[in-house]
N, C-alpha and C positions, 0 to 999 in steps of 0.2 A: 112018412119020410120027411126028415127035416133038412132043408137046404142050408148050407152054410152061408153066412153073410159075406158079401163081397170083400175082398181084401183092399184096404186103402191104396191108392197108387201115390208113390212118393213123386214130388215135383221133379220136373226136368231140370238138369243142370245147364245153366248159361255158361258156356265154356269161354271165359275171356281170354284165356291163354291161346286157345286155337283161333279164335277170331282176331286176336292182335297179331298172331303170326300172319294170317292172310293179308291183313292191312299192311304189315311191314314189307311183305314181298310186293304188294301192289306199289308201295311208295318207292321201293328200290327200283322197280321197272321204270316208274315215271321219272325218278331221278336220273336214270340213265338217258332217258329221253331229253330231259332238261339239259343235261350236260352237253348232248349233241347239238341242241338248239341254241344254248346260251354260250357255249364255248368255255364253260366253267362250271365246277360242281356248286350245288347248293351248300351253304356252310351254316353251322350252328355254333355260337359261342356260349359256353358255360362258364360262369364265374363263381368259384367256391372261396368263401371267407373262412378261415380257420381250419381245424382239423378235426371236427366232429366226425366219429367214425361212420356213423349212418349216412351222413351227407356225402362222405368220401366214396361210400359204396354206391349211393345213387348217381353221383356224378361219373364214377367209372362205368356204370351200366349204360348211362345216357351216351357216353362217348363211344363205347363199343357199339351200341345199336346205331348211332349215327354213321359210323364207318361202315357197318354192314349194309346200310342202306344206300351205299354209294354217295354219301355227302361228307364233306369236310367237317371235322371236329376241332374247335379251338378251345382249350382249356385255359383258364387263368385262374391260378391258386394264389390267394393273398393271405397274409398272416392275420391272426385273430385280432390283433391291435391295429389293423390298418385304419388311417385317418379316413373320415367320411369324403373329405375332398379327393383323396386319391381314388377311391372307389368311384366316385362320380366322374372323375377324369377319364377313368378307364372305360366307363360306359359311354361317355361322349366320344372317344376314339372308336369303339365299336359301332356306334351309331352311324358314323362316317365312313366306315370300312366297306367298300362294295363287294368284298368277299364274304361278308357276314350278313345272312338273311334273317337270322333268329338270334335272339339274345335271352338267355335265361340266367338269373342270379339265383342261386340255390338257398332256400329259405329253410329254417329261420337264419337271421343274421345275429351277430353278437349284439349285445343290449346296447351298446354305445352308438350303433348306427341306426339311422332313421329309416326304417323299412319302407315307408310310404314314399318318402323323398327318392329312395333309390328306385323304386318301381316306376315313379313318375318321371325319372330321368331317361328311362328306356324309351326309344322311339316306338309309338304305338304300331308302326308298320313293321317293327322287328320284334314285338311283344308276343312271341309265340306261346308264352304262358297264359296270355289272356287276362293279366291281372291290372293292366293300365285302366285308369278311370275312363278314358276315351274308349277303349274297347268294351268296357262294361256298359257305357252310354250307347255305343253302336248296337250291342246286343239288345238293350231295353227297348230300342226304337226299330229294331228290325233291319239295321243296316249291315253291310258286310264288315266283318272285323274278326278278331281272334277270340275264341271261346276258350275258357279254362279246359285243360285237357281231360281232367277226370269226368266232370259232367258230360263233356261231349262223347267221351268213351261210353258212359252209361247210356247215352241217348242212342248211340249205334246198336248197342246190345238190345235196347228196348224195341227199336224199329225193326231190327232183325227178327226178333221173336214175334212181335205183335203186328207189324205192318202199320196200318193207319191207326193213330192214337186218338182220332177225333172222338170226343164225347166220353172218353174214359175218365174216371176220377183217379187222380194221382195226389198221393200225400208225400211230401218231402220233409223228413225230419232232420232238422238242422238248417241254420240260416246264415252260414259263413258266407263270405264273399267269393271264396274259392270254389265251394262246391254247392251249398244249399240255395243261394239266391240264383246263380246262373242256371243250375238245374231246373228250378221252377220256371224260369223264363223259357228255356228250351221247351219244356213240356207245354207251357202255354202257347208257344208258337206253333206247337204241333196240334193244337186245338183241344188239348186235355183240359179238364176242369181241376185246377190245382189249389191245394191248401199247403201252406208252409206251416209246419208244427215245430214247436221248440219248448225250451224249459218252462216257459210260462203258460203253454197250452193247458187248458182244463180238460179233463177226461181224455187224455192223450190216448189211451188204448181204444177208446171208442172211436175217436176221430180216425185213427189208423185203420180200423176194421172196416171202414166204409170204402177203402180204396181198391181199385183194380190194379193200381201200380203203387208200390211202396218203395221209396228210396231212402235208405237209412244212412245218415251222415252225422251222427251225433258224438261219436267217439266214447261210447261206454259198452264195455264188453258185454255182449249177449243180452242186452237189455230188452230186445223185442222178442217175446215168446209166441207160441202158437195161438194163444188167445187173442193177440192183437191183429191176427191175419184173416182176411176174408177168404173163404175156400176159393181155390183157383187163381188167387192174385198173383201177379209177377213181382218178385222181391229183388231189388238191387241192394247189395250190402256193400257201402263204401268204407265202413270201418275196418280198422285194423289195429288190434290190441293184443298185447302179450299178456297172458295170465301168469300168476306166479308159478314157479316150478313145483311139480308134485310127483310123488312116487319115484323119486330118484332122478328125475329129469335134470340135465344140465341147465336147461333154460325152459321156461314155460311155452306152451304152444301158442300159436296165432290164432286169433278168433276175431269175427266180425262184430258188428252191433246187434247181429240177429242171432238167436240161439238156432243154429243151423240144423241140428238133427230134428228138433222138435217142429221147427217151423216147416221143414221140407215135408212133413207129413200132411200139410193142409194147403200149401202154396201150390200154384200151377207150374211155377219155374222160379229158380232161385240162383243167384250167383254164389259160388263157394269162396271162402277165405282160408288160405290164399288160392290164387288161380282164377279169380273172377274179374273184378274191376282193376286190380293192380296192374297186370300186363297191358291193359288198355291205355294207361296213362302214357307210357313211353311211345306206344305206338302212334297216338294222336298227337304227341309232341313232334314226332317225325312228319306226320301229316301236315301239321301247322307250318313247320319249317319249309316244307316244299311248296306249299301254298304261297308263303311269303317270298320265296325265291322267284316264283313266277310273276307275282305282282311286282316285285322289285326290278325285274328284268323286262318288265312289259311284255311277257309272254303269256298268251292265253292258255288256260287250263281247261279241258273239256268240262262242261257242266256235269255234275255228279261223278266225275273221275275218282274222286276221294269222298 
């Protein structure tokens, strides 16, 4: 009698949507407590320059989520041709406004505006996006500051799944200031052994195949296939790419940087796209805003409360 070979088990799904919902509920409860203690609501100001449709959707989503979390949302919409001086003056006004705890300038900005100068103008203590060079420096030396929302959300998913990351080998594919570099620093702080891979990395699939943890943030649709992944690895897919329409579709489907169906056959756990990392970003933005509110008001927030 011949025994059948065991069927390969598909990777577990890391449900960022469900995790984000739990985080938002926790933020909402703590925001109500903050209001009772501070005598005001925490506040997030979002600045949108121009009428880019995707940016308008993002800003609208952030505003609704902020209000749902029992925090004030202050939206400032400026024309596409706004002068840099006018934008910087608005940021200065928000920096000095005690009702505003967090400031987010929606990126990208029109080409005539200096993105780095705009980010630098935001008070580091209200920089809930975590993009200011002072917050980047704080992260690099282990001081308390604000961490960009997407990598912090990824880290929450990883620690929820794996617990202690000490000694695990992690590969981050991508070296952007927004995701790749802070992600690597967070993993290093968690005592993982970290490699940052990028377009100039030699033998990239071989490098990735060593990893217990893979964070893909390169912006190339389905670039990472099953042969890149160590069996049982945890895969975090930060990419979000829209494929060309096919088979009568009105618009192409959204995919990540990872070829999901084939990688799921070998990974131990994987985030889907959509529904993985994406929902975590707004949830962490709300979390950062609430942390900023406590710091700005001089009110202690219980350790590990968020």
